[in-house]
TIKEDREN-342541 format. One record per residue: residue number from 1; residue in one letter; x, y, z of N, C-alpha, C in turn. Coordinates in steps of 0.2 Angstrom, whole numbers. Layout:
N
PT   nr  rest   n.c1   n.c2   n.c3  ca.c1  ca.c2  ca.c3   c.c1   c.c2   c.c3
PT  NUM     A      X      Y      Z      X      Y      Z      X      Y      Z
...
***
This chain:
331
PT   nr  rest   n.c1   n.c2   n.c3  ca.c1  ca.c2  ca.c3   c.c1   c.c2   c.c3
PT    1     M      5     -9     -1      0     -1      0      5      9      2
PT    2     Y      1     12     -6      7     16     -4      4     23      0
PT    3     S      9     25      5      7     32      9      0     32     12
PT    4     L      0     37     13     -7     41     17    -13     40     11
PT    5     L    -20     38     11    -25     38     11    -31     41     11
PT    6     F    -30     48      5    -36     51      7    -39     50      1
PT    7     L    -46     50      3    -51     48      2    -56     56      2
PT    8     A    -63     54     -5    -68     61     -7    -71     56     -2
PT    9     F    -77     61      0    -84     58      4    -88     60     -2
PT   10     L    -91     58     -4    -93     53     -7   -106     52     -6
PT   11     P   -107     54     -9   -116     53     -8   -119     46     -6
PT   12     L   -122     46     -3   -122     39     -2   -128     35     -6
PT   13     G   -124     26     -6   -129     24    -15   -126     22    -20
PT   14     V   -120     27    -21   -114     27    -24   -110     22    -31
PT   15     L   -117     16    -32   -113     10    -33   -108      9    -37
PT   16     S   -101      7    -40   -100      3    -46    -94     -2    -44
PT   17     S    -97     -7    -53    -99    -14    -53    -90    -12    -51
PT   18     P    -87    -19    -50    -82    -22    -49    -79    -23    -57
PT   19     R    -70    -21    -59    -73    -22    -67    -65    -29    -65
PT   20     T    -66    -32    -72    -60    -40    -70    -50    -33    -74
PT   21     T    -47    -37    -72    -41    -36    -73    -37    -36    -78
PT   22     L    -36    -44    -77    -28    -49    -77    -35    -54    -84
PT   23     G    -42    -54    -82    -45    -58    -87    -44    -65    -82
PT   24     N    -45    -70    -86    -47    -78    -81    -39    -79    -82
PT   25     L    -37    -79    -76    -30    -78    -75    -29    -80    -66
PT   26     D    -25    -85    -63    -27    -85    -56    -23    -82    -54
PT   27     F    -24    -75    -46    -20    -72    -47    -21    -69    -39
PT   28     P    -21    -75    -34    -27    -72    -30    -23    -69    -23
PT   29     D    -25    -66    -18    -25    -63    -13    -20    -57    -14
PT   30     P    -22    -50    -21    -19    -47    -22    -16    -40    -18
PT   31     S    -11    -38    -18    -10    -31    -14     -7    -27    -22
PT   32     V     -6    -20    -22     -8    -14    -25     -3     -8    -19
PT   33     T      5     -7    -26      6     -1    -23     10      0    -28
PT   34     F     10      8    -27     15     14    -32     20     13    -34
PT   35     D     23     16    -40     32     14    -39     33     22    -40
PT   36     P     38     25    -36     38     30    -39     45     31    -44
PT   37     A     49     26    -44     54     27    -49     52     29    -56
PT   38     T     45     21    -56     44     22    -64     38     26    -67
PT   39     S     32     27    -59     28     32    -63     21     28    -61
PT   40     K     22     18    -60     21     13    -62     16     10    -58
PT   41     W      9     11    -60      6      5    -51      6     -4    -53
PT   42     Y     10     -8    -48      9    -13    -47      5    -19    -42
PT   43     A      5    -24    -46      0    -26    -44      3    -36    -40
PT   44     F      4    -40    -34      8    -44    -32      1    -48    -28
PT   45     A      3    -57    -31      0    -60    -30      1    -67    -25
PT   46     T      2    -72    -20      0    -77    -21      5    -79    -28
PT   47     S      9    -87    -25      9    -89    -30      9    -93    -34
PT   48     G      8    -96    -39      6    -96    -47      8    -95    -52
PT   49     N      6    -98    -59     10   -100    -65     16    -96    -62
PT   50     T     21   -101    -60     28   -107    -60     30    -98    -58
PT   51     N     27    -96    -53     33    -90    -48     28    -94    -44
PT   52     N     33    -88    -37     34    -88    -30     28    -86    -29
PT   53     V     31    -79    -32     26    -72    -33     24    -67    -39
PT   54     Q     20    -68    -40     15    -63    -47     17    -58    -47
PT   55     V     16    -53    -52     19    -45    -55     13    -46    -60
PT   56     A     10    -37    -58      9    -38    -65     11    -30    -64
PT   57     W      6    -24    -71      8    -17    -67      4    -15    -72
PT   58     S      3     -6    -72     -4     -3    -76      0      5    -73
PT   59     P     -4     10    -79     -1     13    -81     -4     19    -76
PT   60     S    -12     14    -74    -15     21    -72    -20     15    -65
PT   61     F    -22     20    -59    -25     14    -56    -32     17    -51
PT   62     P    -37     16    -50    -39     10    -54    -37     12    -64
PT   63     S    -37      3    -65    -34      5    -73    -40      9    -77
PT   64     F    -47      8    -77    -53     10    -79    -52     16    -77
PT   65     T    -50     20    -76    -47     30    -75    -44     30    -78
PT   66     S    -42     26    -86    -38     28    -90    -39     28    -98
PT   67     A    -42     28   -103    -45     24   -109    -39     18   -111
PT   68     D    -31     23   -109    -26     21   -112    -25     13   -107
PT   69     A    -25     12   -103    -24      9    -96    -26      2    -96
PT   70     R    -24     -2    -94    -25    -11    -93    -17    -14    -89
PT   71     W    -19    -19    -86    -17    -23    -80    -12    -27    -88
PT   72     T     -4    -28    -85     -1    -32    -90      2    -37    -85
PT   73     L      4    -43    -83      7    -49    -82     12    -49    -82
PT   74     L     16    -48    -80     23    -50    -81     26    -59    -78
PT   75     N     26    -62    -82     24    -68    -80     34    -71    -84
PT   76     K     36    -70    -85     43    -69    -84     47    -68    -78
PT   77     I     45    -63    -75     48    -66    -66     46    -64    -62
PT   78     D     50    -69    -59     49    -73    -51     51    -66    -44
PT   79     L     47    -61    -42     52    -57    -38     56    -60    -31
PT   80     L     52    -68    -29     55    -71    -24     57    -78    -24
PT   81     P     62    -80    -30     65    -85    -33     67    -89    -26
PT   82     T     69    -84    -22     73    -93    -16     71    -88     -8
PT   83     P     66    -90     -6     61    -85     -1     63    -85      5
PT   84     G     71    -90      8     74    -89     13     75    -97     16
PT   85     D     79    -94     20     84   -104     22     76   -106     26
PT   86     W     72   -101     29     69   -106     33     62   -108     32
PT   87     V     61   -108     25     54   -110     20     56   -115     16
PT   88     N     49   -118     17     51   -125     16     53   -124      8
PT   89     D     61   -127      4     62   -128     -1     57   -131     -7
PT   90     T     55   -134     -5     52   -140    -12     42   -137     -9
PT   91     L     40   -134     -6     33   -132     -4     35   -126     -2
PT   92     P     36   -123     -5     37   -113      0     31   -111      2
PT   93     L     27   -113     -4     21   -107     -5     17   -105     -2
PT   94     I     23    -97     -5     21    -89     -4     15    -87     -6
PT   95     W     11    -83      1      7    -79     -1      6    -72     -1
PT   96     A      1    -72      1     -1    -64      0      6    -58     -2
PT   97     P     12    -59     -6     13    -53     -3     11    -46     -4
PT   98     D     15    -43     -2     15    -33     -3     22    -31     -3
PT   99     V     22    -26     -4     27    -23     -8     25    -14     -5
PT  100     H     30    -12     -1     32     -4     -1     39     -1     -2
PT  101     F     36      7     -4     44     10     -4     47     13     -2
PT  102     I     52     13      3     55     16      8     58     23      7
PT  103     P     55     26      6     59     33      5     64     34      8
PT  104     Q     69     34     14     73     36     17     81     34     14
PT  105     T     78     25     13     82     21     10     81     20      3
PT  106     K     78     22     -1     75     20     -8     77     13     -9
PT  107     T     74      8     -7     72      1     -5     65      0     -5
PT  108     Y     63     -6     -7     58    -10     -6     58    -17     -5
PT  109     V     52    -13      0     52    -20      7     48    -25      4
PT  110     M     46    -32      4     39    -38      1     39    -40     12
PT  111     Y     33    -41     13     29    -45     15     28    -52     14
PT  112     Y     27    -57     15     24    -63     14     22    -67     21
PT  113     S     21    -72     17     21    -80     23     23    -84     17
PT  114     G     28    -88     22     32    -96     17     29   -104     22
PT  115     R     30   -107     19     26   -114     25     35   -113     30
PT  116     L     35   -112     33     40   -117     37     43   -123     34
PT  117     S     50   -123     35     52   -129     32     53   -138     40
PT  118     G     49   -142     39     48   -145     44     41   -144     47
PT  119     S     36   -142     44     31   -140     50     23   -136     45
PT  120     P     19   -141     45     14   -140     43     14   -131     43
PT  121     Y     14   -126     45     11   -120     48     18   -112     42
PT  122     H     15   -108     41     17   -101     39     19    -98     41
PT  123     C     25    -94     40     25    -88     44     26    -84     42
PT  124     I     26    -75     45     30    -71     41     34    -69     37
PT  125     G     38    -67     32     45    -66     32     46    -58     27
PT  126     V     52    -56     27     54    -50     24     59    -51     17
PT  127     A     55    -47     13     67    -48      8     65    -40      5
PT  128     V     72    -39      2     71    -31      0     77    -30     -4
PT  129     S     72    -25    -11     76    -25    -14     81    -21    -14
PT  130     K     84    -14    -16     90    -12    -16     86     -7    -23
PT  131     T     88    -12    -29     88     -8    -34     83     -7    -42
PT  132     S     77    -11    -37     71     -9    -41     61    -14    -39
PT  133     I     58    -12    -37     50    -13    -37     50    -24    -39
PT  134     L     55    -24    -47     57    -29    -48     60    -33    -47
PT  135     G     65    -32    -42     69    -37    -37     75    -35    -42
PT  136     P     79    -37    -41     80    -47    -35     76    -42    -27
PT  137     Y     72    -46    -24     72    -44    -18     77    -53    -12
PT  138     A     81    -49     -8     83    -54     -4     83    -57      1
PT  139     P     79    -62      3     73    -62      8     81    -61     16
PT  140     H     77    -60     20     81    -62     27     81    -68     31
PT  141     P     83    -69     33     87    -78     38     80    -79     40
PT  142     H     78    -73     43     73    -76     49     65    -74     50
PT  143     P     62    -78     50     55    -74     49     52    -71     53
PT  144     F     49    -65     55     48    -59     54     41    -58     61
PT  145     A     38    -65     57     33    -65     66     32    -74     62
PT  146     C     32    -76     68     31    -85     67     28    -88     72
PT  147     P     23    -84     75     18    -89     81     17    -96     81
PT  148     D     22   -100     77     20   -108     76     15   -112     81
PT  149     H     18   -111     89     11   -113     94      8   -112     94
PT  150     D      3   -104     88     -5   -102     86     -5   -102     83
PT  151     G      0   -107     78     -2   -113     71      0   -107     65
PT  152     G      3   -103     67     10    -96     62      5    -95     61
PT  153     A      8    -89     55      3    -82     55      5    -82     47
PT  154     I     -2    -78     46     -2    -76     39     -3    -70     34
PT  155     D     -5    -71     29     -7    -61     26     -6    -58     28
PT  156     S      3    -55     28      6    -47     31      2    -43     27
PT  157     S      2    -35     31      1    -30     26      5    -25     29
PT  158     G      7    -20     25      8    -14     26      5     -8     25
PT  159     F      7     -3     33      5      0     31     11      6     34
PT  160     F      6     12     31     10     20     34      8     24     34
PT  161     D     10     28     40      3     34     43      8     39     42
PT  162     A      5     42     39      9     51     36      8     57     39
PT  163     E      1     54     43      1     59     49      4     59     54
PT  164     T      9     52     56     10     51     65     18     50     60
PT  165     N     20     46     53     28     47     54     27     40     58
PT  166     R     25     36     56     22     31     58     24     24     55
PT  167     R     25     16     54     24     12     51     20      5     54
PT  168     Y     20      3     51     15     -1     52     16     -9     48
PT  169     V     15    -17     53     15    -21     48      9    -26     52
PT  170     I      3    -27     49     -2    -29     51     -5    -35     50
PT  171     Y     -5    -42     52     -5    -50     52     -9    -55     54
PT  172     K     -9    -62     51    -18    -64     55    -13    -71     57
PT  173     V    -13    -69     61    -10    -77     68    -15    -84     66
PT  174     D    -14    -85     62    -15    -91     58    -18   -100     64
PT  175     G    -23    -95     67    -24   -101     74    -31   -105     68
PT  176     S    -32   -104     63    -40   -109     58    -33   -115     54
PT  177     A    -25   -116     55    -23   -119     53    -21   -128     58
PT  178     K    -25   -126     67    -25   -130     72    -28   -132     69
PT  179     G    -35   -130     66    -42   -133     68    -43   -141     67
PT  180     K    -49   -144     69    -49   -150     71    -56   -152     65
PT  181     G    -56   -146     60    -62   -150     56    -68   -145     55
PT  182     G    -71   -144     50    -75   -140     47    -73   -137     41
PT  183     P    -75   -130     39    -72   -124     32    -66   -124     35
PT  184     C    -64   -123     31    -54   -120     33    -52   -125     41
PT  185     G    -53   -130     43    -52   -134     47    -53   -131     51
PT  186     N    -56   -126     51    -59   -122     61    -63   -121     62
PT  187     G    -70   -124     58    -76   -123     59    -79   -127     64
PT  188     D    -78   -132     67    -79   -137     72    -76   -133     78
PT  189     K    -82   -133     83    -83   -131     90    -78   -133     94
PT  190     P    -74   -131    100    -73   -121     97    -70   -119     95
PT  191     G    -64   -118     91    -61   -118     88    -58   -112     88
PT  192     F    -51   -113     84    -47   -108     89    -45   -101     86
PT  193     P    -42    -96     90    -43    -89     91    -38    -87     82
PT  194     T    -38    -82     80    -36    -81     72    -37    -72     73
PT  195     P    -32    -71     76    -32    -62     77    -29    -59     72
PT  196     F    -32    -54     73    -26    -50     71    -19    -45     74
PT  197     V    -14    -45     73    -11    -43     74     -6    -34     73
PT  198     L     -5    -31     75      0    -26     75      3    -24     74
PT  199     Q      8    -27     75     17    -22     74     19    -16     73
PT  200     E     22     -8     76     26     -5     75     33     -8     73
PT  201     V     34     -4     65     41     -5     64     46      0     62
PT  202     D     52      2     64     54      7     62     52     12     51
PT  203     V     49     14     54     49     18     50     56     20     43
PT  204     S     62     20     47     66     21     40     69     16     37
PT  205     D     64      8     39     67      2     38     64     -3     36
PT  206     G     54     -1     38     52     -5     37     51    -12     40
PT  207     F     56    -15     44     56    -22     46     57    -20     54
PT  208     T     60    -18     54     65    -16     64     56    -16     69
PT  209     P     55    -21     70     49    -20     76     52    -13     82
PT  210     V     45    -13     82     46     -7     87     42     -9     95
PT  211     G     43     -7     99     40    -10    106     31    -16    103
PT  212     P     30    -19    111     28    -24    110     22    -26    103
PT  213     A     19    -31    100     14    -30     97      5    -29     99
PT  214     T      4    -28     95     -5    -27    100     -9    -32     96
PT  215     T    -13    -36     97    -19    -37     95    -23    -32     94
PT  216     V    -28    -31     87    -33    -28     86    -40    -31     86
PT  217     L    -42    -39     81    -48    -40     79    -46    -46     82
PT  218     D    -55    -50     82    -52    -59     81    -58    -59     79
PT  219     R    -60    -68     76    -63    -67     75    -71    -66     82
PT  220     I    -77    -66     76    -84    -69     83    -86    -76     78
PT  221     P    -87    -79     82    -92    -86     75    -97    -86     75
PT  222     E   -101    -82     80   -106    -83     75   -107    -76     68
PT  223     I   -103    -72     69   -101    -68     64    -96    -73     60
PT  224     D    -92    -74     59    -88    -74     53    -84    -80     52
PT  225     G    -87    -84     55    -86    -93     55    -81    -95     57
PT  226     P    -75    -96     56    -70    -99     54    -63    -98     59
PT  227     L    -64    -92     55    -57    -84     54    -59    -79     51
PT  228     I    -56    -75     54    -56    -70     49    -46    -68     45
PT  229     E    -46    -65     41    -43    -65     37    -39    -59     33
PT  230     A    -35    -58     28    -31    -53     23    -33    -47     23
PT  231     P    -32    -47     33    -29    -37     35    -29    -35     31
PT  232     N    -30    -28     31    -27    -22     24    -31    -14     26
PT  233     L    -22    -11     29    -26     -5     31    -23      1     29
PT  234     V    -28      5     29    -29     14     26    -30     22     31
PT  235     K    -30     27     29    -33     30     34    -38     36     29
PT  236     T    -41     39     28    -46     45     28    -42     50     29
PT  237     K    -45     53     26    -43     59     26    -47     64     35
PT  238     R    -50     62     35    -51     65     42    -49     61     50
PT  239     G    -47     56     47    -42     56     53    -43     46     56
PT  240     R    -48     44     49    -51     37     55    -49     32     48
PT  241     Y    -45     27     54    -42     21     52    -49     15     50
PT  242     V    -44     12     42    -51      7     41    -49      3     38
PT  243     L    -47     -7     43    -49    -10     40    -51    -17     37
PT  244     F    -47    -17     32    -52    -20     27    -51    -28     28
PT  245     Y    -56    -33     26    -55    -41     30    -57    -43     27
PT  246     S    -57    -51     27    -61    -55     25    -65    -58     32
PT  247     S    -70    -64     31    -72    -67     34    -77    -74     31
PT  248     H    -77    -77     37    -79    -86     32    -73    -88     26
PT  249     C    -72    -95     24    -66    -98     22    -69    -97     16
PT  250     Y    -60    -97     11    -63    -94      7    -63    -97      1
PT  251     N    -67   -104      3    -69   -111     -5    -73   -107     -5
PT  252     T    -77   -106      1    -84   -107      2    -92    -98     -2
PT  253     V    -94   -100      0   -101    -93     -5   -100    -89      1
PT  254     D   -100    -92      6   -102    -86     13    -95    -80     15
PT  255     Y    -90    -82      9    -82    -77     10    -83    -69      7
PT  256     D    -80    -67     11    -84    -58      9    -77    -53     11
PT  257     V    -79    -46      8    -76    -41     10    -80    -38     15
PT  258     R    -76    -36     23    -80    -34     30    -75    -29     29
PT  259     Y    -76    -24     35    -72    -19     38    -73    -15     43
PT  260     A    -66    -14     46    -69     -9     55    -66     -3     53
PT  261     V    -69      3     59    -66      8     62    -62     11     67
PT  262     A    -59     15     69    -54     17     73    -54     23     72
PT  263     E    -54     28     77    -50     34     81    -42     33     81
PT  264     N    -42     27     85    -36     24     87    -33     19     82
PT  265     I    -26     19     81    -24     13     75    -23      8     77
PT  266     K    -22      6     87    -20      2     91    -28      0     92
PT  267     G    -35      1     91    -41      3     92    -42      6     98
PT  268     P    -49      6    101    -55      1     99    -58      1     92
PT  269     W    -59     -7     89    -60     -6     82    -67     -6     81
PT  270     V    -72     -6     78    -80     -5     77    -81     -7     71
PT  271     R    -84    -15     74    -83    -17     66    -92    -14     59
PT  272     M    -91    -15     56    -93    -10     52    -98    -12     47
PT  273     G    -97    -21     46   -101    -27     42    -97    -28     36
PT  274     E   -103    -31     33   -100    -34     24   -100    -28     23
PT  275     L    -94    -25     14    -95    -21     10    -94    -26      2
PT  276     I    -95    -32      4    -93    -37     -2    -95    -44     -2
PT  277     G   -101    -42     -2   -103    -52      1   -110    -53     -4
PT  278     R   -112    -60     -3   -118    -62     -4   -126    -60      1
PT  279     A   -125    -58      8   -126    -54     11   -127    -47      9
PT  280     T   -126    -42      5   -128    -37      4   -125    -35     -3
PT  281     Q   -120    -34     -6   -121    -34    -13   -113    -38    -15
PT  282     D   -117    -43    -22   -109    -47    -20   -106    -45    -28
PT  283     Y   -111    -41    -31   -107    -42    -41   -109    -46    -45
PT  284     G   -112    -51    -42   -111    -56    -45   -106    -61    -46
PT  285     F   -103    -59    -42    -96    -63    -40    -96    -68    -33
PT  286     V    -93    -75    -34    -93    -79    -30    -87    -80    -27
PT  287     A    -87    -81    -17    -79    -80    -13    -78    -72    -15
PT  288     P    -80    -68    -16    -76    -61    -16    -71    -59     -9
PT  289     G    -62    -58     -8    -61    -57     -4    -54    -53     -5
PT  290     G    -50    -55      3    -43    -53      0    -43    -45     -4
PT  291     A    -46    -40      1    -46    -34     -4    -43    -30      0
PT  292     S    -40    -29     -3    -33    -23     -3    -34    -14     -7
PT  293     A    -32    -11     -2    -34      0     -4    -31      2     -3
PT  294     V    -28      5     -9    -23     10    -10    -27     19    -10
PT  295     Q    -21     22    -13    -22     27    -14    -23     27    -20
PT  296     G    -25     33    -21    -29     33    -29    -32     37    -33
PT  297     G    -33     41    -36    -37     46    -41    -42     47    -39
PT  298     E    -48     38    -38    -55     39    -32    -51     37    -26
PT  299     G    -48     32    -26    -48     27    -20    -46     22    -24
PT  300     G    -40     18    -27    -44     10    -29    -42      5    -24
PT  301     M    -46      0    -24    -45     -8    -20    -45    -15    -28
PT  302     V    -40    -18    -27    -45    -25    -28    -44    -32    -23
PT  303     F    -48    -34    -26    -48    -42    -23    -48    -47    -27
PT  304     H    -50    -51    -25    -51    -58    -30    -58    -61    -31
PT  305     A    -59    -65    -34    -66    -68    -31    -64    -76    -38
PT  306     N    -69    -80    -34    -67    -88    -41    -68    -84    -48
PT  307     C    -66    -90    -50    -65    -88    -58    -64    -97    -59
PT  308     E    -63    -95    -66    -62   -101    -70    -56   -105    -69
PT  309     A    -54   -102    -69    -42   -101    -68    -40   -106    -63
PT  310     G    -46   -101    -55    -46   -101    -47    -49    -98    -44
PT  311     R    -44    -92    -44    -49    -84    -42    -45    -76    -45
PT  312     C    -46    -73    -48    -46    -69    -52    -47    -61    -49
PT  313     M    -40    -56    -49    -40    -50    -47    -46    -48    -50
PT  314     Y    -49    -43    -47    -55    -38    -50    -54    -29    -47
PT  315     E    -55    -25    -50    -55    -17    -47    -58    -13    -47
PT  316     T    -60    -10    -42    -66     -4    -41    -63      3    -36
PT  317     S    -66      8    -36    -63     16    -31    -69     12    -26
PT  318     W    -67     16    -23    -70     17    -15    -72     24    -12
PT  319     G    -73     25     -8    -73     31     -5    -77     30      1
PT  320     V    -79     36      5    -79     36     12    -90     41     11
PT  321     G    -96     39     14   -101     40     14   -101     48     21
PT  322     E   -107     51     20   -110     55     25   -107     53     31
PT  323     K   -110     48     33   -113     44     39   -104     43     41
PT  324     G    -99     42     37    -92     36     36    -91     31     34
PT  325     E    -97     27     32    -96     22     32    -92     22     21
PT  326     V    -90     17     24    -87     14     14    -90     15      9
PT  327     V    -89     19      3    -94     16     -2    -93     13     -9
PT  328     L    -91      8    -10    -92      9    -18    -92     15    -22
PT  329     S    -88     13    -29    -89     23    -30    -86     23    -37
PT  330     D    -89     27    -43    -91     27    -51    -82     29    -49
PT  331     A    -79     30    -53    -70     30    -57    -74     39    -57
***
């Protein structure tokens, strides 16, 4: 995600149907960032199409804001061919990469999750490129966050708060990986917690922890089903924090995009309900989730939903309504 998000305040009920980006291509868990060196937008996705990290680019974002814009897959580039010594070398399973430019050092930091060597669980890793958003990325020798006794950690996402000049990483403790059965292995009662953990990091490097981590949200089984996941932080012009996330299991029709809001980044967080999903407005998508929102011309968002190839990436624009609620909007 790129810098502090400033959103336009929009009238209620102005909805924009999300649009396709790369066609029928499996590109799950997408994130988007702006590269100041090339003035292009880049999208990153979970391993697939022979690469540990998938990447695509567009001259604008959302791409439908420009008649000449479109997303192009860079299928001959693997940004993370070597994900680190701690990662299973035969089945690394790199999930949900997220890249940020660090202006103080002019480097690019990638957060990702990889499967631990000798373990069924994932943990969070960090890799750094000193030359280009396209790498090469050098992974750190040890995980950034690895609560393997609680099921590991996945879905890391970075956030820079320009108002406070502080940088954070938020991720999911993957308690559902310890589950005993049911949807996503954690639907059978009582189930394990799947909390979101917020860790401040050094603003100048993007990965050195600053102070203790804070749990900011956890699943409510009656509302969220077996889990919450895919946390993504932004901030509105009025100073309110918005946390996008998904609930339920990704391979069920109940998977969705939800959000919560807070006046302080550490909470308390107020759940605002579903933004995209079958209980509200699904736009014809099945299992939409994994949303990532960034600063853009109208405030851009990407997410994935089921498609013939697997989980395809879609994009939309969004803003804030008169009562402070998030609304999808026409570009």
